N, C-alpha and C positions, 0 to 999 in steps of 0.2 A: 231728652232731659228727664232726670229722675226727680219725682216730686218729693218735697219735704212735707210731711204731714204732722202737725202738732195738735194734739187733742188735750188741752189743759183743763177746760171746764166743760165736760160733756153734759148733755141733757140727761139727767138722772131720773126723770119721771118714769115710774113703773119698774125701776131696777130693784133687784133684791137688796142691794146695798150700794151706796154711791161709789163711783169709780173715778179715779184720777189717773190718766195715762198720757204719756207723751211718746209719739212714734216719729222717729227721724230717719228717713231713708237716704240721708246724705252719705255717700261712700266714705267720706272723710271721718264720719262719726261712727258708722257701723250700727248694726241692730242685732240684739240677742233674742233668743227665743222667749226669754222671760219679759221682754219689752212689749210683747203682744198680749193684751189683757182682754178678758171678758168675764162676766160672772153669770153663771146659770143661763137663763133665757133672755138675758139683757142685751144680746148682740144687736137686736133690732134697734134698740136705743142708741147703741154705739154708731150704727150706720146713720141714724137720724142726726146724731150730734155732728157727724161729718157732712151733713147736708145731702146724703144719698137717699134717693127714693128706691124702693125695692118691692118685690112681691114675695109673699110667703107661701109655702107649700107644706101641707101636712104629710108626714111620712110615717109608715108603719115599720115594724121590725123591732129587734131587741133594743135598739137605741133610737126609737122613733120619736117624732116630735115635729117642731116647726123648722123647716129649712128656709134659708134666705137665698133668693134666686138672683143670680147675676149672669151676664153673657160673656162669652169668650170665643175666639176663633183661632185655630192654629193652622197655619198654611203648610206645615210640614210636620212629620211625626217626630216626637222627642226620641233621643237616642237611648238605647238600652244600656244598662251597666254591663261591661264586658269582664270585669274582674271576678275571679272565682270565690275568694274567701267569704263574702257575705252570704253566698248561696250554699256554702257547705253546711252551715247551721240551719239555713232556711229549709232545705230539702230534707236534711236528716231529722229535724224536729217538726217539720211541717208547720213552721212558724216563720214570721218575718223577723229578720235581724233587727234587734231593738235600735241599734245605732242608725241603721239605714232608714228605718221608719221615722225616727225623730228628725233626721235631716230632711226627709221628704216633706213632712208636715210643716216644718219651719219654712222651707222654700215656698210651699203653697201659700202660707200666710203672707210672705213678702210680695208674691205676685198678686195676691188678692188686694193688698193695699194699693198697688199700682193701678189695678182695674177700677176700684171704687173711686179713685181720685179722678179718673178721666171719664167714666161712663155715668153721666148724671141724668140722661133722658129716660123718663119712666118707661117708655115703650121698648127700650132695649134691655131693661133690667128684669128679664123674665125667663131666660132660657137655661141658665146654669144654676146649680144649687151649691150654696156654701153651707156646709153642715158643721157647725161648731160642736166638738165633742165636749160634753158638759163635765167630763171627769178629768180632762187634761187641757193644758194650754196648747191647743193645736187646731188646725183647720183641715177640712177635706173640701176640695174643689172638684166637682164632677159635672158631667153633662148627660143629657138624654141621648140615647142611641136607639136605632131602629130595632135592633135585636139585643136583648140582654139587660134591659133596664137602664141603670145609671152607672157610669164608669168614671173613675178618677182620671183627670187629664194627665196625671203623672204616673199612670200604670198602663201596661199593655193588655192585660187580661186575655192573652191568647190561650194559655192553659191554666196557669195559676198567676196570681198577681205578681208582677215583677216591677220592682222599683225602677224608675227611669231617670231619676235625678243623678247627675254625675257626682260621685262622692268627692268632696274636697279632701285634701290630704290631712288637714288639721282642723280647720273650722270653715264655716260657710263664707265664701268669698263673694263680694258684690259683682265680680266678673260673671259669676253664674246667675246672679239676680238679673243683671242687665240682659243676659242671653235669653232668659225666659220671658222677660218683659218685652223683648224685641219680637218674640213669637206672638204675644198677646196684642194683635193688631186691632185697635179700636175701630178703624174704618171698615175692616173686613168683618168684624163682628156685626156691624150694622148692615153691611151688604148681604151677609149670609145668615141673617137671623132666622129665616124660614127653614133652614136646615135642622133646626132644633124643634122640640115639641113642648107645648105647654101642658101642664098636668091636667088630667080629667077631674076637675073639682067635684063634679056630681058623683063619680064613682068613689072618690076619696071620702065624701060625706056619707055615702051608703055604707062603705066599709067601716067607717068610724062608728056609726050607729050600731051596726051588727056586732062589732067587736065589744061594744059596751054591754049590749044585751047578753052576750055570751060570756062576759067577764074575761075576755081575752086581753087582759091588761098588758101583757108582754108585747103586744103588737101596737098598742096605742099610746101607752105612757111608760115606755120600757125602763127608763132609769128609775122611776118611782117604784115600779113592780119589783125590780131587782133589789133595791134598797129596802123596801118594806118587808119582803119575804125573808131577806137575809137577817134583818135585825129583829123582826117580830112575827115570825111565821105562825106561832100558835094563836096569837091574838087575831090574826086575819081570819083563820079558818073557824074561829069560835064566835065571831060576830054574826048577827042575824042577816038574812037576805035583804031586809029593808035597809040596814046599815051599809051593806055593800053597795046597794044601788045609790044611796046618798053619797057614798065615798067616791064613786066613779063618775057621778054627774056633776061633781063640784069642780 
């Protein structure tokens, strides 16, 4: 059974600005990418409004910040795309095909909503990271692996990232949505929860403090760093050390 999720009056406490959204996963109605909403760091409030408990994880990197952690277990590998055209531009330009990437993130969002609807026990909501990209309406769903950090459940990562969602001919079909939801087995997620790893919060805290002391803003508040230096680079480097410390500790 595919759940219908309606979020008409979300809990807006702490949000940058109020959000009103309605998500309907009924195949008869359909869902578009623009139907999936979040604003800035407000995704935690969005999960709270759905009644979902979650754990948060601080991540470093260019787009570092808070990741919202959820579990999933796949009992078989996802199929790789076999068609050639998307990879002609991918390999030639060393970039992901824009269309392929958009489809992948949209599908991740749909499967995510399936998961948060069914997984409501706090002790299970801790092994996978949902990473909302603050610049776009899209989601990344990844998992901890023994070697190689975190990997998207929709990518192979053998040599380079290969998109693994089967490309619809024209638009996303709920047949694909049902297929991926069928792989996201809630019971197996609970049974196999120890196959995943919880973050080392002590190391994360140490890394966070060191980065602030060294002004390595790009690793700790990546989006702010990129925006600040792009828009006002001269102002940043001209302010005093005391002002910099105050800026990064806020």
